[in-house]
N, C-alpha and C positions, 0 to 999 in steps of 0.2 A: 504494500500500500504506500506508494511514493507520491510525492507532490513537489511542486516548484514554488519557491518563495523569492520575491524580489527584495534584496537587501539594500542598504543605504548607498552602496557604491554603484548601484544600478546593474550589477552583475546578477546572474541567476544561478542558484545552487540547487542541486537535486537534494531534496529533503528525505532523510532516512534516519533511523535510530542513531547511527554513528554521528551524523552531522549535528543533530539536536543535543546529544550527549556531550559532544565536544564544545558546542557553544556554552552549555551550562557550566562545564568544568572550567572553562577559560574565563567566564565573565560573571557568574552568579555566586553570590555569597549566601550560604544557606543558614537557616535558623537552627538552633539547638544541635550544633554539629561541630566536629573537628574537620575542618575543610579538606585537609589533604587525604582523608580516608574515604571520601564520599564516592558512591557509585549509584547515582540516582536512576530510578526506573524511568524510561521515556514513555509518555502517554501522548498519543496523536489525536484520539477522539474518544467519545463516549456516548452511550445511549441507555437510558433506563438504569439497570443494575450492572451494566457491563462497560468496560473500558478496553482499549486496544492500542497497540503501538504501530509504528510505521511499517513493520513487517507483517502486520495483520494478526499478530499474536493477541488473543483475546483473554480477558480475565473477568471473573465474576467478582464484583466489588462488594465484599462483606466488611469493608472499613467505612463505607460512605465517605471516603477520603479522610477528613478529620472529624468524622461523625457529624457531618453537616448536610450532606446531600439527601435530605429526608424525602424529597419529592423525586429523587432519581436524577440522572444526568439528562440534560438537553430536553426538558419537558417542553413540548412545542408551544403551549399557550404562554409559558413564562418567557421563552425566547422571543415570541412575537410581541409580547408586551414591552420588553426592553427595546426591541427594534422600533416599535411605534413611538415610545417615549423619546428615543434618540432623534427621531425625525421631527419632533415638535419642540422639545426643550431638553437639552442634554444636562444643563447645570443651572443652578440658581442659588443666590445667597440664602442662608437659613432664615434671615430676618423677614423674607417675603413669604406670603401665603402661596401655597402651591397645591394644585388639585391632587397630584399623586401622593404627596405627604399627608394631606388631610384624609384621603381615602384609606391609606395604610393605617394611620392612627385609629380611625373609626373601626376598622376591622379588628385590630388588635384589642381595643377596648371591649368590643363585642365578645371576645373570647375570654377576657379576664373575669375574675369574680366580681360580684357586686361591690361597690365602694371604691372602684378605680376609675379615674376620670381623664388622665392625660398621659401622653407618651413623649418622652424625650429621646430623640434619635441620635445614635452615635455611629461610628464606622465599624465597630466589632464588639465582641464581648468584653475585652479588656478595658476599653475606655467606657463601656457601659458600667462596669464595676467601679471604675474610678469616679464616675459621676453619681452613682448611687451612694458611695461612701461620702462624697462631698455633700449631697443632699442631707444625709443623716446627720452629719456634723453641723451643718448650718441650722437644721431644724431643731436639734436638741441643745445646741450650744456646748456639746461635749466633744471629746477628741478620740477616745480609744475605740478601736475596732477589734472585736473578737471573731476569730475564724478558726477553722479546724486544721490540724496537722495533715490529715489526709484530704487534700483539696488541691484544686488548681483554678485560679481566677484570672489568669492572663499575665502578659509580660510587659506591663507598664508600671510606673512607680508604686502606687498604692496597691494595685492588683497583684503584683508579684510579691510584695511584702505580706499581703494577706494570704497568699498561697502557702500551703503547708509543706509541700515536698521540697527535696534538696535544692531545686532551682532557685528558691528564694534566697539561699544563704549568700551567694556572691552578688546578690542584687538588693540587699536590704539597706536602701537609702531613705525610704519613707519612714516616718516615725508614727508612734501611737498604735502599733499592732501587737496583739496578744493572741497566742494560740492555745487551743485545748484539744483533747482527744474526743473525736466523734465515735459513735458505736461501730463495731466491726467484730461480730461475734466469732468469726473463724480465727482471728488473731486478737482476742479480747485483751484490752489493757486493764480490765477490771476483774479478771478472774471469774467471769460470769459463766454459768453453766447452761443458760438458755436465753432466749430473746428477752423475756421479761426482766431477768436480772441485768442483762446488758443495758437495757433501756433505763431502768431505775438508777443504776450506778453511773451511767453516762450523764444523766440529768443531775444527779447529786454532784458529780465532778464539775459540771458547767456552773451550777449554782455557786460552788465554792470559788471558782475562778472569778465569777462576777463579784462576789463579796470581797475577795482578796485584792482585786484590781480597783475596787471602789465603784459601786453601782452608779453613783452620780458622775462618774468620769467616762462611762461606757456609752458611746453614741449608737452603736449598732452591733448586732450579731449577724455575720455574713456566712451563709451556708449554701453549698450546692444541695439542692433538694435530694438528689441522688448523686453522690460524688462519682464522676465519670472517669477521668484520667486516673484517679486513685484506685479504680477497680470496680466500678458499678456497685457501690456499697449501698444496698437497700437498707434504709434505716428501719428499726423496729416500728411497728404500726403506731405506737403511742409516742414515739420520740419527738417528732416535729410538733405535735400538739403540746408536749411538755415544754419545748423550747418557746413556743408561742406564749404559753402561760408565764414563763420566766421573763420574757421580754415585756409583757404587759405589767407584771408585778414591779419591775424596776424602771419602767418608762423608757425602754430601749427599743430602737427601730429594728425590725427584723427584715433583713434582705435575703431573698432566696435567689440564688444564681441558677437560672434555668437555661443557660447558654447551650449546654449539650443535651439536657434532658427534655427541653421544651418543644412545643410545636410538633407533636405526634410521635416522638421517639419512644415514649413509654406506652403508647396506645391511648393516650389522653392528650388534650391540647396542652395542658401543663402537668408536670409530674406531681405537684403538690395536691392535685385532685384525688390522688390515691390515698391521701392521709387526712382528709377531713379538716383542713385548716387553710389559712391564707396568710401571706406576709404583708408587710407595709410597702415594700418595693420589690418589683419583679425585674430581674435582669435577663435579657434575652439577646440572641443573635442567631448564628448558624442556621437552624431549621426554619426560621421565619421566612427565608427566601432561598433556602438550600445553598447559600453562598454564591448564587449566580452573580450578584454584585454585592460587595461588602456592605453589611448593615448590622446594626445592633441597637440596643436601646434600654430604657428604663420605663416600666409601667408604674405610674405613681398613684398612690392611694389619695383619696379626697382630702384628708386632713393635711397631708404634706403638700399636696397641690395648692390648697387654699392658703397655706402659710406663705407661699411665694407669690400670692396675689399682691401683697404689699411689703414683701421683703425681696431684695435684689438677689437673683441667682447668679453667683459669680462663676459661671461655667459656660463653655460654648465650643463649637467645633466648626471649621469652615465647611465641612461636608455633612453637617447634621441634616438628615432627611434628604440626601441627594436624590434627585428625581429618578434616575435609572434604578437605584436601589429600591426606591419606594414603589415604582411600577412593578418591580420583581416581587415585592412583598404582596401587593394587591393580587397579582396573577397567581402567585403560589397559594395564598390562603383561599382564594376562590376555587382553584383547582382541587385543593385538598378537601374542601367542603363538597364540591360537586361530585368528585370521584370516590368519596368515602375512604380517603387515604389513611386518616387517623384510625378509622375502624379496621382497615386492613392490617395496620401495625399491631392492633390489639388481637385480631383473629389469628393472623399468621404467627406473630411473635409469641403469643401466649398459648398457641396451639402447636403446629408442627415443629416450629423452631425450638421452643422450650422443651417439648417432648423428646426431640432428637438429641438435644444437648444433654438432657438428663440421662438418657440411655448411654450416650458417649461417656459421660462421667462415671457411670456404673461399670463400664467395661475397661476403663483405662486408669490404672493407679496413679499415673502421672498427673491426672486432674484431681487435685486435692480438694477443690471447692468449685462449685458452679452456682452462679446466681444471675438474676436478671428479670426484666419485665419488658413486655413489648418487643421491640427490635433493639434491645439494649441489654446485652449479656456479656459476661466475662467468665473465662475459664482460668482458674488460678492453678498454675503448674508447679509441682513439687518433685524433688528428687527422692524424698522420703516421706510417704504419706502419714506415717505415725508421728514423726517429729515435725511435720509440716515444713520441711526445709525448702525454701524457695529454689526453683530451678534456676541455675545461673543464666544470666543474660545472653551469654554466648550460645547456650543451648537453645534458648528461645529464638534467637536469630536463625539458627539452623532450621528450626521448625518453620519459621516464617518463610525462609528461602525454599524449603521443600514444598510448602503450600503454594508459593508463587509458581514453581515449576509445574505444579498440577493445575494452575490456572485460577487460583483463589487468592484474593487480596484480603488480608485481615489487619486489624489495628493492634499492635503489640506495645505493651508498656511493662518494663521490668520483667516479672515472672508470669505475665498474663497475656492471654490471647483474648481480645475483645471481639465478640461476634456482633456486629452492628450494621447489618445491611440497610439499604434504603427502606423507607416505610411502604414502598410500593412492591416489595419483594413478593414473589409468588410461591406457592407450595412447591412447584417444580424446581425453582431456583434454590429454595431451602434444601430440598432433597439432594440436589447437585452439590451444594456447599457442604452439607453434612457428610456425604459420601467421600468427598475429598479429605475432610478432616479425619474420617475414619481410616482411610488408606494411609495417610501420613502418620498418624499415631501408631498404627500397626507396624509400619516400616521402621519408624524410629525405635519402637520397643524392641523389634527384632535385631536392630543394629547394636543394641546395648547388651544383648544376652551373651 
């Protein structure tokens, strides 16, 4: 599958995997990487749940790239909406009213719980978290932000400081951030024997952190509803309600980061719908328009929104509510509604996908734990299932490469394989992906005997 591309010197190059790979390695600086050891996979095109390279090699995308192409690749109505918007108005300053922005905000508010009234648009999830933190500090007059050690909130100043994993350590330049342990029964920090104990002890721990940090100094508790990059850590059923009660007791703003879990990923429009509660601020990005044009934002509850009616909001972005991104949001949400895409994520994700992963975990000792909801699952890999010893990253990389050779893309983090296909995935595609996982786990186990 070759093509020609005109480059700036007006010469014409034959485009193939080697040419694109060479361009990348010569000119592109990658995120989260040691640059000299990179060997990036070349992608030429995509459609639905599949991507392919210039040689025509096709892959089933069970990564949704960075867990964001919820509606799948190249959805025709979203592509058409972006093209139509580009033909009429490509960009506009955020101070002006714009039809696409207004319609996008209207649709998002329609999906939010009662009591939410406004949307502040950003470029991605990281700056959405930045601005949610800013709103909470301005609204409360307090400074401290509590967030979990097992979390990822983005790679900007406050967002990376709020992040709990190792990446925050060389990036801790923002102040006022405090971390606590969120529930994770498989590797409990609280010596819990079951979900109820894990929940009770995690909430007691959080209460003590609030008390020790000074409740009147804490502006917000920031949590991923279901921590994604940290391992698809489903909280105990009562945990988020307990956090909500603590926030109310101490006058703290509760921010839920739905960047990865929102807009269909869990089989609901928002992941917190599974837990019978609602936050004060909802952070979103990724699935709201499947990343077709960068967009994120904060959905603001009425009390906080009203506060800024007569208090100046000291925040803003040049591309807040960019028309192309807004048109993509409108088309994405309309298509998800019309085509029952959220319902499909629920039906397929909690049906054939969950059932297949459960059987896979029962057959292979390397899978120490399996957890998930909707099309949001993780397989935690261990070298010793009794001691729960994490499988080394080098071995996980081998598994990832074996899966790619079989035509399956997955999202891997540390000792985990995240199984996160687009929300449009079919039963047949799930069966295909599960069969590849089965073959690779079997061959890997045989190689270690």
